[in-house]
C-alpha positions in Angstrom: 15.3 8.5 8.9 17.4 11.4 7.7 15.7 14.8 7.9 14.7 16.4 4.7 16.4 19.7 3.9 13.8 22.1 2.4 14.4 24.2 -0.6 13.8 28.0 -0.5 10.3 27.9 -2.1 7.3 25.7 -2.3 5.5 24.3 -5.4 1.7 24.0 -5.4 -0.8 22.8 -7.9 -3.6 25.3 -7.6 -7.1 25.3 -9.0 -8.2 28.6 -10.4 -11.9 29.8 -10.4 -12.2 28.7 -14.1 -11.2 25.1 -13.0 -7.8 25.5 -14.7 -4.8 24.1 -12.8 -1.6 26.1 -12.5 1.7 25.8 -10.8 2.3 28.4 -8.0 5.7 28.9 -6.5 5.8 30.7 -3.2 7.6 31.0 0.2 7.7 28.0 2.5 5.5 28.6 5.5 7.0 28.7 9.0 5.1 26.7 11.6 3.8 28.5 14.6 4.0 27.0 18.1 1.0 24.6 17.5 1.6 23.8 13.9 3.6 21.2 11.9 5.3 21.8 8.5 5.2 18.7 6.2 7.1 18.1 3.1 4.8 16.2 0.7 6.9 13.4 -0.9 4.1 12.0 -3.1 0.4 12.7 -3.5 -2.3 10.7 -5.1 -5.0 11.6 -7.7 -8.2 9.7 -6.9 -11.6 9.3 -8.5 -13.2 12.0 -6.2 -10.5 14.4 -7.3 -11.3 13.7 -10.9 -15.0 14.4 -10.2 -14.0 17.8 -8.8 -11.6 18.4 -11.8 -14.5 17.7 -14.2 -16.9 20.1 -12.4 -19.1 17.3 -11.1 -18.6 18.4 -7.5 -18.4 21.9 -6.0 -15.7 22.2 -3.3 -14.1 25.1 -1.6 -10.5 24.0 -1.7 -8.2 25.6 -4.3 -5.6 22.9 -3.6 -7.0 19.4 -4.0 -5.7 16.0 -2.9 -6.1 14.0 0.3 -3.7 11.0 -0.3 -0.1 11.7 0.6 3.2 10.4 2.0 4.7 13.2 4.1 7.9 14.0 6.0 7.9 16.3 9.0 10.3 19.2 8.3 9.2 21.7 10.9 7.8 21.2 14.4 6.1 23.9 16.4 7.2 24.1 20.1 3.9 22.6 21.4 4.6 19.3 19.6 8.3 19.0 20.2 7.9 16.0 22.4 5.6 14.2 19.9 7.1 14.8 16.5 10.6 15.2 15.1 12.0 16.4 11.8 12.3 13.4 9.6 9.2 11.6 10.9 7.2 9.9 8.1 3.4 10.7 8.4 0.2 10.9 6.5 -2.9 13.0 7.0 -6.3 11.4 7.7 -8.5 13.5 5.4 -11.7 13.0 7.4 -12.4 13.7 11.0 -14.9 11.7 13.1 -15.6 14.7 15.3 -15.3 17.7 13.1 -17.4 17.5 9.9 -15.8 20.7 8.6 -12.4 19.0 8.3 -12.3 17.5 4.8 -8.8 17.7 3.4 -8.8 18.6 -0.3 -12.5 19.5 -0.2 -13.5 22.1 2.4 -9.8 22.9 3.2 -6.8 23.0 1.0 -5.2 19.6 0.3 -1.9 18.0 -0.4 -1.1 18.8 -4.0 1.9 20.9 -2.8 5.5 20.3 -1.9 4.8 21.8 1.6 1.8 21.6 3.9 1.2 23.6 7.0 -0.9 21.5 9.4 -2.9 23.6 11.8 -2.9 23.2 15.6 -6.6 22.2 15.3 -5.8 19.4 12.8 -3.1 18.0 15.1 -5.4 18.1 18.1 -8.0 16.2 16.1 -5.5 13.4 15.6 -5.4 13.8 11.8 -1.6 13.3 11.6 -1.0 9.5 11.4 2.5 7.9 11.5 3.8 5.9 8.6 6.6 3.3 8.6 9.9 4.8 7.5 10.5 1.8 5.2 7.3 2.3 3.2 7.9 3.2 -0.5 6.6 6.7 -0.9 5.1 5.9 -4.3 3.2 2.9 -2.8 2.2 5.1 0.1 -0.4 6.9 -2.0 -2.4 3.7 -1.6 -2.5 3.9 2.2 -5.8 5.9 2.4 -7.7 4.1 -0.3 -6.5 0.7 1.1 -7.7 1.9 4.5 -11.1 2.6 3.0 -11.1 -0.9 1.4 -10.1 -2.5 4.8 -13.1 -0.7 6.5 -15.4 -2.0 3.8 -14.1 -5.6 3.9 -14.3 -5.7 7.7 -18.1 -5.0 7.3 -18.5 -7.8 4.8 -16.5 -10.3 6.9 -18.8 -9.7 9.9 -21.7 -10.4 7.5 -20.2 -13.8 6.5 -21.0 -13.3 2.8 -20.4 -16.3 0.6 -19.4 -14.2 -2.4 -18.5 -10.6 -3.1 -19.5 -8.3 -6.0 -17.6 -5.0 -6.2 -19.3 -2.4 -8.4 -16.7 0.2 -9.4 -13.3 -0.6 -10.8 -11.4 2.4 -9.5 -8.6 2.0 -7.0 -10.8 1.3 -4.0 -12.8 -1.2 -5.9 -9.7 -3.0 -7.0 -8.4 -3.0 -3.4 -11.6 -4.4 -1.9 -11.5 -7.2 -4.5 -7.9 -7.9 -3.6 -8.7 -8.2 0.1 -11.7 -10.4 -0.7 -9.6 -12.8 -2.8 -7.2 -13.2 0.2 -10.0 -14.8 2.2 -12.3 -16.2 -0.4 -11.9 -18.4 -3.5 -11.1 -15.9 -6.3 -14.0 -17.4 -8.3 -16.4 -16.0 -5.6 -15.2 -12.4 -6.2 -16.5 -10.3 -9.1 -15.1 -6.8 -9.9 -17.2 -4.8 -12.3 -16.7 -1.4 -13.9 -19.2 0.9 -15.6 -18.5 -0.7 -19.0 -19.4 -4.1 -17.6 -22.9 -2.8 -16.5 -23.4 -1.5 -20.0 -22.5 -4.8 -21.7 -25.3 -7.3 -21.8 -23.2 -10.4 -21.2 -21.0 -8.8 -18.6 -24.0 -7.4 -16.8 -25.7 -10.8 -16.7 -22.6 -12.3 -15.1 -22.5 -9.6 -12.4 -26.2 -10.0 -11.6 -25.8 -13.8 -11.4 -23.1 -13.2 -8.9 -25.5 -11.4 -6.6 -27.7 -14.5 -6.2 -27.4 -16.0 -2.7 -25.9 -14.4 0.4 -23.6 -11.8 -1.2 -21.6 -8.9 0.0 -21.9 -6.0 -2.5 -19.6 -3.1 -2.4 -20.6 0.0 -4.3 -17.5 2.1 -5.0 -18.7 4.1 -7.9 -18.6 7.8 -8.8 -21.4 9.9 -7.4 -23.3 10.0 -10.7 -23.5 6.2 -10.8 -24.1 5.2 -7.2 -27.9 5.6 -7.0 -28.5 3.5 -10.1 -26.1 0.8 -8.8 -27.8 0.6 -5.5 -31.2 0.3 -7.1 -30.0 -2.5 -9.5 -28.4 -4.3 -6.6 -31.6 -4.2 -4.5 -33.5 -5.6 -7.4 -31.2 -8.6 -7.8 -29.3 -9.4 -4.6 -30.2 -12.5 -2.6 -31.6 -12.9 0.8 -29.2 -12.3 3.7 -27.0 -10.0 1.6 -25.2 -6.9 2.8 -24.7 -3.8 0.6 -21.9 -1.4 1.6 -22.0 2.0 -0.1 -18.6 3.7 -0.3 -19.3 6.1 -3.2 -21.1 9.3 -2.6 -24.9 8.9 -2.9 -27.3 11.4 -4.3 -30.6 9.8 -3.4 -33.0 12.1 -5.2 -36.7 11.6 -4.2 -36.4 7.8 -3.7 -37.3 7.2 0.0 -35.2 4.0 0.2 -32.1 5.7 -1.2 -32.7 8.6 1.2 -32.7 6.2 4.1 -29.6 4.5 2.8 -27.8 7.9 2.5 -28.8 8.7 6.1 -27.3 5.4 7.3 -24.1 6.0 5.3 -23.7 9.4 6.9 -23.8 8.0 10.4 -20.8 5.7 9.9 -17.7 8.0 9.9 -14.0 7.0 10.3 -14.7 3.6 11.8 -17.3 4.9 14.4 -19.4 3.4 15.6 -17.5 0.1 15.8 -20.6 -1.8 14.7 -21.8 0.3 11.7 -25.4 1.4 11.5 -27.4 -0.6 9.0 -30.7 -0.3 7.2 -32.8 -3.5 7.2 -35.0 -3.9 4.1 -37.7 -6.4 3.3 -37.7 -6.9 -0.4 -39.4 -9.2 -3.0 -43.0 -10.5 -3.3 -44.9 -11.6 -0.2 -44.5 -15.3 -1.2 -40.7 -14.9 -1.6 -39.5 -12.2 0.8 -35.9 -11.3 0.9 -34.3 -9.5 3.9 -31.1 -7.5 3.1 -29.0 -5.0 4.9 -27.7 -1.7 3.5 -24.9 0.3 5.1 -22.1 2.6 4.0 -19.4 4.9 5.4 -17.2 7.9 5.0 -13.6 8.3 6.0 -11.3 5.9 7.9 -9.8 5.5 11.3 -6.2 5.8 12.4 -6.3 2.1 13.0 -7.4 1.5 9.3 -4.4 3.7 8.3 -2.0 1.6 10.3 -3.4 -1.7 9.0 -3.1 -0.4 5.4 0.5 0.7 5.9 1.3 -2.7 7.3 -0.2 -4.5 4.4 1.6 -2.3 1.9 4.9 -3.1 3.7 4.4 -6.8 3.4 2.4 -7.2 0.2 2.9 -3.9 -1.6 4.4 -5.5 -4.7 1.1 -7.2 -5.4 -0.5 -3.8 -5.6 2.1 -1.8 -7.4 0.4 -2.2 -10.8 -2.5 -0.1 -9.5 -0.3 2.9 -9.6 -0.4 3.4 -13.4 1.5 6.7 -13.4 4.1 8.6 -11.5 4.3 12.2 -12.7 6.1 15.4 -11.9 3.8 18.4 -10.8 4.1 19.8 -14.4 3.0 16.6 -16.0 0.2 16.2 -13.5 -1.0 19.8 -14.3 -1.1 18.9 -18.0 -3.2 15.8 -17.3 -5.6 17.7 -15.0 -6.2 20.5 -17.5 -6.9 18.0 -20.2 -9.4 16.1 -18.0 -11.0 19.5 -16.9 -11.5 20.4 -20.6 -13.4 17.2 -21.4 -10.5 15.0 -22.2 -10.2 11.3 -21.2 -8.8 10.1 -17.9 -5.4 9.5 -19.5 -1.8 10.4 -19.4 0.8 9.3 -21.9 -1.9 7.4 -23.8 -2.8 5.2 -20.9 -5.9 5.3 -18.6 -5.2 6.7 -15.2 -6.1 4.3 -12.4 -3.9 5.8 -9.7 -1.5 8.7 -10.4 1.2 9.5 -7.9 2.4 13.1 -8.1 6.1 13.1 -7.1 7.1 16.3 -5.2 10.3 15.0 -3.8 12.6 17.0 -6.0 10.7 20.1 -4.9 11.2 19.6 -1.2 14.9 18.5 -1.1 18.0 20.5 -1.8 
């Protein structure tokens, strides 16, 4: 792949203390011996980012974003035998060994034309190769598809007869897509928040939980606890519930145990995820179900996701509802931050790809 020639300045979408987003133009950093300099071709806006934008989550990062397609444009001497200018890579935003490494949360993320990757991050193995042929716009789906692959692998081992996905964001859509590749489409239900508020749609979702069901909860943090509780009330014996969305358990002891189990499964480790076994229902009709969950993905999940996007990406392209310049993205972010709808150009944002390519090439 041809090496990218950097411009003289970087462009960054920065979050100010008042949760207003601004464009900052500054010098391009120079990598030290143990560092890498990446040019961010495209970066994604996800549901977690929107929660931060709306003030629902408090995070330290002033630069958000953890989904990106990157090109190596500067290599520190230590990594000269491992990386070369022009390599296509992504950053795994969560570390299985360092809980303090949370890209776009505890440390600054990828909403910038240039990203300096620290020696520590490279040592952790957070830099993951991507195929050169992968469309950089489609590549913003690599991390969420990797998360969906992790979830679907859990349900496959549970041999669920049907699947119900609560949460119609990008990850929810991707889990449902994976499920329909292996199951009859009629056995897969994808439900959003509006479905749970509509009486007829809600009844259909709850009927779908009867029997041995795999339930994936990929909802915003403010909805997860309620969705878990509703699922436990309705799911059939032998079912498995996988909690992807952040969970605030409150004082509920069952939800507290579920949150503890979710926190133990990080980036594909352990290989057999920890699960909570629950006995539910009346004594005369007991139901045993399993609850699990996870955070982050493994490098193997990244590679599997990139491979699927290479071969089947056209089936998923409609999930990217918007491709925006940094200036257009800033306008949408500030509108959302001030209470506006999750929209750009009159259309609901499912996945927005911020295109930085013009900012990193001469």
